[in-house]
N, C-alpha and C positions, 0 to 999 in steps of 0.2 A: 843349052837352055832351049833353043828352038826345037830340038828333038824332043825334049820333055813336054813342051807345049803341044807339039804335034801328036805325041802319043796320048796325052791327056784328052785332046780333042777327038781322036779316034775312038778311045774308050767311051767317051760321052756319046758319040754318034751310035756306036754299037749298043750301048745301054738303052738309048732311046728307041732303037729299032726293036729290041727285046720287049720293051715296055708296052708296045702295041699288041703283042701276042699274049692275051690273057688266058686263053683256054687250053693251050698246049701244056701238059703237066711238066715237061722237062724245061720249059722256057722260064726265064726270070721275068716277073711282072713287078710293077711298082704301084703302090696306091696307099690311100688313107683308109683305115678300117678300125673297128673295135676288134681287138684280138684278146684271146683268153688262153689260159693254160690247159683247160679241158673243154670238151664239147658240152658237158653238163653246165659249166659256168656260162658258156655262150648262150645256151638255151635258157638259163635262169635270167640272164640279162634281157633276152627277148620277152620273157614272161613279165618281168618287172616293167618294161617299157609299155607293154600292152595293158598293164594294170594302172597306167597313168603316171608312172614315175618319169621324171626328166632323166636325161642321159647321165648326168653327173651323179644324181642320187642313186640310180640303178647300179652304176659302177661301184659306188661306195658300199652298197648292200652286198653285192657279189664279193667284193674284196674283204669285207668284214666277215662274211660267212666262210670264206676260204682261209681266214686268219693270215692273209698275205696282202700287203699293201698294193702290190701290182699284179694280182692274179688276172685281172682284166683291165684294159685301158685302151685309149685311142692312140694310134701310132701310124706313122708313115714308114712303110717297110718295103724292102725288095724281097721277093719270095718266089718259091715254086709252088704252084697250086697242086694240091692233092685231090683226094676224093671228097665229094659232097656228102657230109654226114647226115644232114637233114635239111628240109625246106620248111620254112615257117612263114607266118604273116606277122609283121611288126607294124602296128598302127595302120593296118590295111594294105601295106606294101609287102610283096613277097621278098624274102631274104633267104639266103642259103647259109648254113653253118658249114664251113669248108676247112678241111685239114690243110694247113700250109706249112712249108718249111721256110722260116725266116733266115735270110743270108746277110741282110744289112738293115741298118736303122738310119733314119734321117731325123736329126734333132733340130732342124731348122737352119743350122749353120753348115750342113754338109752331111755326106753319107759316111757311115762307119761300118766296116765289115764286122760281123759277129759270128761266133761258132753257129753252125746250122742248128736251129732250134725249132722243134715241132710246136705249133700253136694252132688255135682254132679261130678263124676269122668269120665275122658276120658280113656277108657280101650281097649286094643286090645283083641278081643275075642280069646279064645283058639280054637284050631282045625284047619281045613283046610281053607285057604283063599278063600273067595267066591267072 
């Protein structure tokens, strides 16, 4: 039992260390973001938000247009960051649409490993606002 707890603690510490490295493409990062099945859906979400739609309403529009209940949504994920597809402004703040590979989801009660899934996240870039 002590060995299991020790291994679990080591995995947690290693995971936390990886979470601090957001920009290295091969590293696992964790965070909360709007994620979509396609870059077009992510761009549509940004457009809707810029048109005055609240987040929930914008997600509902994108999902209705995609004929898929969960084409876009808010999620807490562990992922590998890929290429930046586009940079946009959303309500005056710069955001990037980034291709990510999701490896785990957090439902609030813990992490669940998932098959690697390509998604597109809307992420505020780190650093100085340009």
